[in-house]
N, C-alpha and C positions, 0 to 999 in steps of 0.2 A: 488598486482599482477594486471597486465594489461590484465584482462580477457575480452572477447568480446562475446556478445550474442545479442538477440533481445528482444525488449519490444513490446508487443501487447496491443492495446486498441481499443475502438470504439468511434468515434466522435459523436456529438449530433444528426447528421442526420442518424446514423446507419452505417456509412462507417467504415470498419476496417482500422486502422492506425498502421503502423509498424515503429519502430525506432531502430537504431543500438545502443547498450548499451555497453560501453567500460570503463574499469577502475573502481575503487571503492573508490574514495576519499570522504571526508565528504560533499563536495559541488558538486552539479551536474551542469554541463554546458549543457543547452539544445540548440542545434545548428540547425538553419534552413538554408539549403543550397541555393545557388543562382539559378536563372533561367538558363535553357539550360543545366543543369548538374543534377547530383544526389548526394546523400550523400557521395559517394566515392571521390568527388572532394575535400573533407576535410580530407581525410585519413591521410595525413602527419601531419596536424595540430592536429588532434584528437590523434594521437599516441604520440605526444609530451605532450599534456595536460593530457592524461590519466595516466601519471606518478603521478599526484597529485590530479586529479579531476575524478569524474564520468562524462564521456562525452556521452551524448545521442543525436544522430543525427537523426532527424525526416526524414522519407522518404516522401517527399511531394507528395500528391495524384495526382497532376496534371502531375508529371513526373514519377510516379511509375507505372502507369497502361497503358502506351502506348497511342495510339490514342483515345481509348475508354474513358479513364479518362479525356483527354483534351476536347473531344467533350461534356462531361457532364457539362462543363463550370463552374468549381469551381471559386468562388470569393475570394477576399481577406478576407472577413468575414468568409467564409468557412474554409480557411486555418488558420485563427486565432483560430477558434473553435477546429481545429485539434491540434494545438499547446497546447491549454489549456487542452485538453483531455490527451495528453502525460504528461504534467506537473503534472496533477492530479494523475498520477501513480508513481510519484517519491517521495520517502520519504526524508525529509530533505530540506535544502535550495536549490533553483534553480535559477541560473543566466542565463539569456536568451541572446543568440547570434544569430544575423541574418545577412545575406549577400545578398546584391542586392535586388531583389524582395522578397527574404526570409526575409530581414530586414524590408521591409514594412509590411509583414504579422506579424512579431514579434512585431513591434510597435503597430499594431492594437490589438494583443493579450494582450499586456501590458496595453493598454488603457482600454480594456474591463475588465481586472481583474489584477490590479497592485499588489494586495496582493499575487498573485501566485509566484512572483519573487522578488529576492533581488536586482536586478539591470538588466541593459540592455546594450549590446554593439551592435550598428547598423553600419555595414560596407557599406557605400555608398548606402543608400536606394533610389531608383529612385522614389521618392514620387512626385506626381504632385503638387508641392507647389505653384508655380506661373504660370506655363504653363503645359499643358498635356505632358505626356511622349512620346506617339506615335503620336497623332494628325493625321494630314493629311497623313503622311508617313505610319502610321499603317493601314489606309484604303487601301493604295496601297499594303501593305504586305498581308493583308487579301484577297484582290482580286487575288493576285498571288497564294496564297495557295489554294483558292477555284477553281482556274483555273487549278490546278494540277501541279504547278511549285513551290514546297517547297524550292528549292535552291534559286530561285529569291526572295521568301518571306524572307529567311534568309539573303540574300544580303541587302535587304532593311532594315531589322531589325538592322544589324550590322552597315551599312553605314549611314542610315538616322535617326535611333532612338537612338542607342548607340553612334553614331557619331565617329566610328572608321574610320580613313582615308581610302579612297577608295583603294589605292595600298595595304594596309595591309589586307583589306577585301578580295581582289582578291587573295592574297597569301594564306590566310586561306582556301578559297574555292578551291584552286588548290591542296591543300594537301589532299590526299585520306582519311587519318584518320580524319582530321578536318572536311572534307566534310561529311563523314559518321556520325559523331557525330551530326552535324548540321541538317542533314536530319532526323535523328532519333528523334530529339527533336523539329522539326519545328512546328508541330501543337500545341504542348504544349506551346512553346515559344510565339506564336502569341496570344493564349488565355491568357497567363500570362500578356502580354502587354495590352491586352484589359481589363483585370481585374484591372490593375493599373489605366488606364484612367477612368474606371467606378467610381473610387473614387471621381472624380471631382477635380477641382483646389482648393487648399487651404490646410493649415495645422494648422489653429488656434485651432482646437479641441485638439491638443496635449498640449496646455497650461494647460490642466487639469491633465497631466501626471507628477506627482511629483517624479517618480522613478528615482534614480540616473542613468544617461545615458551617455555612451561614444559614440560619433559619430566619427567613424574612416574613414579616407580618405587617398588616395595616392596622392602625389604631382605630379604624372604623369597622373592622371585621367582626363577624359574630363571635360571641364569647366562646362557643365550643371550639372554634378553630384556634383561638388564642390559648385555650386550655390544652389542646392537643399539642400545640407547639411547645408549650412549657413542659409538658410531660416528656416529650422527645428530647428537649434540651437537657433535662435532668439526667438522662442516661448516656447521651453521646459524650465521648471522652474529650473531643476537641470541637466544641460548638460555641457559637456566639449568636445571640438573637438581635436582629436589627428591625426597628419599627419604622414604617413609612408614615410620616405625618399626613393626616387628612385623607388617607387612602383605605380602601377595603380590599376585597379579594380580586379586583380587576384593574390593578394599576397598569397592566400592560395596555389597557385601552384608555384609562383616564389620566395617567401620568407616565407615559413611556420614557421621558427624559429622566425622571426620578428613578424609575426602575432600572434603566440602563446604567445609571451612575452607580447604583448599589451593586449591580452585577460586575461592573468594571472593577470596583473596589475589592469585591470578594475574589475575583479571578486573579488579582495581583497581590493578594494578601500574602505576606511573608517574603515577597521579592526583595 
């Protein structure tokens, strides 16, 4: 039965962490959602996977508590600890799934305690492998946010950090619903970007991660995400790269069936 509830735990720094707990399969999928969104962005994918798996979607603290949580400045290490705290509450095998900055946090959690997971799927982690993720543009985004212009901060984030074409960014910002979502997550998103850059350039540490890993990418995604994925694949000992045809960075919204199928394949890899 595809039941749904909540899982509650406490991270190592004493912060309460909540996750959406759905399905009752023998293997749990622990999902870490992308930046700028919350766990509901994966509703469609979770519903498909909960037919056969227990799907646990962590509510990332940076996006769960509004501006106060973002101002507390959680780091990638903090989020990795949160992931491990949730994993510790799950009986049976746990397969880890991360999307975008959530995938970076998932990678760090797996590196910290690989025995907690049977495998990992990372969907386009914006890891600063050979260049910073935000760099100079992030400084401009932070300045706009501090000056009280969150919309301009998000324009810079989308156009100059994510590298979405400017006309597409303008269309997103003109849409009332899209604009409202961006404004609601602006502070958390800029802090998220800063946490990524704070990792520093390089990914050689992941050569120590022997966990079976699937690196997922879309063939329509920005080149910098594809390059970062290739850099990571080159150092991981047990990694394969899977490309989603006709998709970019948001297959969770545009092609949930396709994304669910790849997660299902990755979670059962080697069985």
